[in-house]
C-alpha positions as CSV (number, residue, x, y, z in Angstrom):
1,M,94.1,-151.1,3.9
2,T,91.6,-153.9,3.6
3,T,89.4,-155.2,6.4
4,T,87.1,-158.2,6.6
5,P,84.0,-157.4,8.6
6,P,83.2,-159.8,11.5
7,S,81.1,-162.9,11.0
8,D,77.4,-162.9,11.8
9,S,78.2,-165.0,14.9
10,A,80.9,-162.6,16.1
11,R,78.6,-159.7,15.6
12,G,75.8,-161.4,17.6
13,A,73.5,-161.3,14.6
14,S,70.9,-163.5,16.4
15,T,70.5,-160.9,19.2
16,P,68.7,-157.6,18.4
17,D,70.8,-154.5,18.7
18,P,69.3,-152.7,21.7
19,E,70.5,-149.3,20.5
20,V,68.6,-149.7,17.2
21,D,65.7,-152.1,17.8
22,V,64.6,-151.3,21.4
23,A,66.0,-148.0,22.8
24,V,65.6,-145.8,19.7
25,P,62.1,-145.2,18.2
26,S,61.7,-146.0,14.5
27,P,62.7,-143.3,12.1
28,R,60.1,-141.1,10.5
29,R,59.7,-141.4,6.7
30,R,58.3,-138.8,4.3
31,Q,58.6,-137.7,0.7
32,D,59.5,-134.2,-0.4
33,G,59.2,-133.9,-4.2
34,L,61.7,-136.4,-5.6
35,L,63.4,-137.0,-2.3
36,L,62.6,-139.8,0.1
37,I,63.5,-138.7,3.6
38,D,64.1,-140.8,6.7
39,E,64.9,-139.0,9.9
40,P,65.1,-139.8,13.7
41,A,61.9,-139.6,15.6
42,D,63.8,-137.4,18.1
43,A,64.9,-134.3,16.2
44,S,67.7,-133.7,18.8
45,A,69.4,-136.9,17.6
46,I,70.0,-135.7,14.1
47,A,73.7,-135.7,13.3
48,G,73.8,-134.4,9.7
49,Q,72.5,-135.6,6.4
50,V,73.5,-138.7,4.4
51,L,72.5,-139.2,0.7
52,L,71.9,-142.6,-0.7
53,L,72.0,-143.3,-4.5
54,P,71.0,-146.6,-6.2
55,G,72.8,-148.0,-9.3
56,T,71.8,-148.0,-13.0
57,A,68.0,-148.4,-13.4
58,G,67.8,-149.0,-9.7
59,S,65.2,-147.5,-7.3
60,A,65.7,-145.6,-4.1
61,D,63.2,-148.2,-2.7
62,E,66.0,-150.8,-2.9
63,L,67.7,-148.8,-0.1
64,D,64.8,-148.9,2.4
65,A,66.6,-151.2,4.9
66,L,69.8,-149.2,4.7
67,A,68.0,-145.9,5.1
68,R,66.2,-147.1,8.2
69,R,69.5,-148.4,9.7
70,L,71.3,-145.1,9.1
71,A,68.4,-142.8,10.1
72,H,68.3,-143.5,13.8
73,H,70.9,-140.7,14.3
74,R,70.9,-138.9,10.9
75,T,68.6,-137.5,8.2
76,V,68.8,-139.9,5.2
77,L,68.0,-138.6,1.8
78,R,67.3,-140.9,-1.2
79,L,66.4,-140.3,-4.8
80,D,66.2,-142.2,-8.0
81,L,68.9,-141.3,-10.6
82,P,67.7,-138.9,-13.3
83,G,65.8,-140.7,-16.0
84,T,64.6,-143.5,-13.6
85,G,61.6,-144.0,-11.5
86,R,60.5,-140.9,-9.6
87,S,63.2,-138.9,-11.4
88,R,62.2,-140.0,-14.9
89,A,60.9,-136.6,-15.9
90,R,63.9,-134.9,-14.4
91,G,66.1,-136.9,-16.7
92,A,64.4,-135.3,-19.7
93,T,65.8,-132.0,-18.6
94,V,69.4,-133.3,-18.6
95,P,71.2,-132.7,-21.9
96,R,73.2,-135.9,-21.6
97,L,72.6,-138.6,-19.0
98,D,76.2,-139.7,-18.6
99,V,77.9,-139.8,-15.2
100,A,78.9,-136.1,-15.2
101,G,75.4,-135.0,-16.3
102,T,73.7,-137.2,-13.8
103,A,75.9,-135.9,-10.9
104,A,75.4,-132.3,-11.9
105,A,71.6,-132.8,-12.0
106,I,71.6,-134.4,-8.6
107,A,73.8,-131.7,-7.1
108,A,71.5,-129.0,-8.6
109,L,68.4,-130.6,-7.2
110,L,70.0,-130.8,-3.7
111,E,71.0,-127.2,-3.9
112,E,67.5,-126.2,-4.9
113,V,65.9,-127.8,-1.8
114,G,68.7,-126.6,0.5
115,A,70.0,-130.1,1.3
116,E,73.6,-130.4,2.6
117,P,74.6,-134.0,2.8
118,R,77.8,-134.7,4.6
119,V,78.3,-138.2,3.3
120,V,77.2,-139.7,0.0
121,V,76.6,-143.5,-0.2
122,G,76.2,-145.1,-3.6
123,H,75.6,-148.7,-4.8
124,S,77.2,-149.8,-8.1
125,A,77.0,-146.9,-10.6
126,G,75.5,-144.9,-7.9
127,G,78.8,-145.0,-6.2
128,V,80.5,-143.7,-9.3
129,V,78.1,-140.8,-9.3
130,A,78.6,-140.3,-5.6
131,L,82.2,-139.4,-6.1
132,Q,81.2,-136.8,-8.7
133,V,78.5,-135.4,-6.4
134,A,81.0,-135.2,-3.6
135,R,83.2,-132.9,-5.7
136,L,80.3,-130.6,-6.6
137,L,78.9,-130.1,-3.1
138,P,81.1,-128.4,-0.5
139,S,79.1,-129.9,2.4
140,V,80.2,-133.5,1.6
141,R,83.0,-134.8,3.8
142,G,83.2,-138.4,2.6
143,A,81.7,-141.2,0.4
144,V,80.8,-144.9,0.8
145,L,80.9,-147.0,-2.3
146,I,79.1,-150.3,-2.3
147,D,80.6,-152.5,-5.0
148,A,81.1,-149.7,-7.5
149,N,82.4,-150.7,-10.9
150,L,85.8,-149.1,-10.6
151,P,88.4,-151.8,-11.3
152,T,91.9,-151.3,-10.0
153,D,93.6,-153.4,-12.6
154,P,94.6,-151.3,-15.7
155,Q,93.9,-154.3,-18.0
156,E,90.5,-154.8,-16.5
157,C,89.8,-151.0,-16.9
158,R,90.8,-151.2,-20.6
159,R,88.6,-154.3,-21.2
160,K,85.7,-152.4,-19.6
161,Q,86.3,-149.4,-21.9
162,E,86.6,-151.6,-25.0
163,R,83.3,-153.3,-24.1
164,A,81.6,-149.9,-23.8
165,A,82.9,-149.0,-27.3
166,A,81.6,-152.3,-28.8
167,L,78.2,-151.9,-27.1
168,E,77.9,-148.4,-28.3
169,R,77.7,-149.7,-31.9
170,L,74.7,-152.0,-31.1
171,P,71.2,-151.1,-32.2
172,P,68.8,-150.3,-29.3
173,D,67.2,-153.8,-29.0
174,E,70.5,-155.6,-28.9
175,L,72.0,-153.1,-26.4
176,R,69.0,-153.5,-24.1
177,A,69.4,-157.3,-24.3
178,A,73.1,-156.9,-23.4
179,F,72.3,-154.6,-20.5
180,A,69.7,-157.0,-19.1
181,A,72.0,-160.0,-19.4
182,S,74.8,-158.1,-17.6
183,M,72.5,-157.1,-14.8
184,R,71.1,-160.6,-14.3
185,G,74.6,-162.1,-14.5
186,S,75.8,-159.8,-11.7
187,W,73.2,-160.8,-9.2
188,G,75.0,-163.9,-8.0
189,E,73.7,-167.3,-6.8
190,R,71.8,-166.4,-3.7
191,D,68.1,-165.5,-3.4
192,V,67.6,-165.7,-7.2
193,D,64.0,-165.1,-8.1
194,G,63.3,-163.8,-4.5
195,P,61.4,-160.5,-3.9
196,A,64.6,-158.4,-4.0
197,Y,65.8,-160.0,-7.2
198,R,62.4,-159.4,-8.9
199,Q,62.3,-155.8,-7.7
200,V,65.8,-155.1,-9.2
201,M,65.1,-156.8,-12.5
202,A,61.8,-155.1,-12.9
203,G,63.7,-151.8,-12.8
204,V,66.3,-153.2,-15.3
205,D,63.5,-154.2,-17.7
206,A,61.8,-150.8,-17.4
207,A,65.0,-148.8,-18.0
208,E,64.8,-146.1,-20.7
209,D,67.0,-146.3,-23.7
210,R,68.8,-143.1,-22.7
211,V,69.7,-144.6,-19.3
212,I,71.2,-147.6,-20.9
213,R,73.0,-145.9,-23.8
214,E,74.1,-142.7,-22.1
215,F,74.5,-143.5,-18.5
216,W,75.4,-147.2,-18.3
217,L,77.8,-147.0,-21.2
218,S,79.5,-143.9,-19.6
219,V,80.1,-145.9,-16.4
220,L,81.7,-148.6,-18.5
221,A,83.8,-146.1,-20.4
222,L,85.1,-144.4,-17.3
223,D,88.8,-144.4,-16.7
224,S,88.7,-146.0,-13.2
225,I,92.4,-145.8,-12.6
226,R,92.3,-142.1,-13.1
227,Q,89.3,-141.8,-10.8
228,W,91.2,-143.5,-8.0
229,R,94.3,-141.5,-8.5
230,E,92.4,-138.2,-8.4
231,M,90.4,-139.2,-5.3
232,D,90.0,-136.1,-3.3
233,V,87.5,-137.1,-0.6
234,P,87.9,-139.7,2.2
235,T,86.1,-142.8,1.0
236,V,85.2,-146.3,2.2
237,Y,84.8,-149.0,-0.5
238,L,82.7,-152.1,0.2
239,R,83.7,-154.9,-2.2
240,S,81.4,-157.8,-2.9
241,D,81.6,-158.8,-6.5
242,R,83.5,-156.1,-8.5
243,P,87.3,-156.4,-9.3
244,V,88.6,-153.8,-6.8
245,D,91.7,-155.2,-5.2
246,A,92.9,-153.8,-1.9
247,P,96.7,-153.9,-2.5
248,A,96.3,-152.4,-6.0
249,L,93.9,-149.7,-4.6
250,A,96.5,-148.8,-1.9
251,L,99.0,-148.1,-4.7
252,L,96.5,-145.7,-6.4
253,T,95.3,-143.7,-3.4
254,D,95.6,-143.3,0.3
255,R,92.2,-141.8,0.7
256,V,90.2,-145.1,0.6
257,R,89.6,-147.7,3.2
258,H,88.8,-151.1,1.6
259,L,86.3,-153.5,3.3
260,D,86.0,-157.0,1.8
261,L,82.5,-158.6,1.8
262,A,83.3,-161.1,-1.0
263,G,83.3,-164.0,1.5
264,K,79.6,-163.7,1.8
265,A,79.1,-164.7,-1.8
266,A,76.2,-162.2,-1.9
267,G,76.7,-161.0,-5.5
268,H,76.6,-157.4,-6.7
269,W,73.4,-156.4,-4.7
270,V,75.0,-157.3,-1.4
271,H,72.9,-154.7,0.5
272,L,69.8,-156.7,-0.5
273,V,71.2,-160.2,0.1
274,E,72.9,-159.3,3.4
275,P,71.0,-156.2,4.6
276,A,71.8,-156.4,8.3
277,L,75.6,-156.9,7.7
278,V,75.8,-154.1,5.1
279,G,73.7,-151.8,7.3
280,D,76.1,-152.3,10.2
281,V,79.2,-151.8,8.0
282,V,77.9,-148.7,6.3
283,D,76.6,-147.2,9.6
284,A,80.1,-147.6,11.0
285,A,81.7,-146.2,7.9
286,V,79.5,-143.1,7.9
287,T,80.2,-142.6,11.6
288,A,84.0,-142.8,11.0
289,L,83.8,-140.3,8.1
290,L,81.9,-137.8,10.2
291,E,84.3,-137.9,13.1
292,P,86.0,-134.5,13.6
293,T,89.4,-134.3,12.0
294,P,92.1,-134.0,14.7
295,P,94.1,-130.7,14.5
296,A,97.5,-130.9,12.9
297,P,100.4,-131.0,15.3
298,A,102.0,-127.7,16.0
299,D,105.4,-127.0,14.3
């Protein structure tokens, strides 16, 4: 099923949300090792943990606004993917920084610190990792994917895999140039050269060679059709730019709710271009995923 979120005017975007902006104190923010943690000022308001993951070469700092939006009633955990930013040194301990290795490293870190996220939210490749993390952590009840690169068209999936194979043959400098061009081309036409754009592209330019060759290429090489067919956790998919078609998705799995944000023309980093809208949509999605499952009817 696909749903188009209400327009800004329908949501009353010009009027502050009294529940968030007035009645509820601002969340508290702290850092614990590699984790950035946002939590309600009132400890009695905590309703479980949510993990936020950025995309390839992204920073947990890109998720500031989303973390604050979600943290009025939950503890929100964020971290950079292994090999990037605060987790750069952690990446050196991972034998291979592909999707599986990255997810395993994240799950191990969370288990080390006793974290038990109930929902994992990931942008782009972070969404691909989120699905793997959800399979590794028994505490996870659902996932939210923000424009993850998991095409639903088999031909598009094959093209993506063929592209990964071709890129794999490139020398480091040419591969880096192709990576940077791909990231810049995915931004879209809004807010180009604004602060958020510069923040994202600074991370792109600083990406380690291993992150590009091992992680990014593993995302491109992934069999997305198989990923959807093997979906085993309730998931909400927020589409902005990636070719994830709602009718095709419904044929592959009944575990995913599809929300279409493409009409906003916000490009791939929709959470930075439309932070209020995405915050509201993700907050509602997390709330729905955490609702108790009704008992099965008696025979």
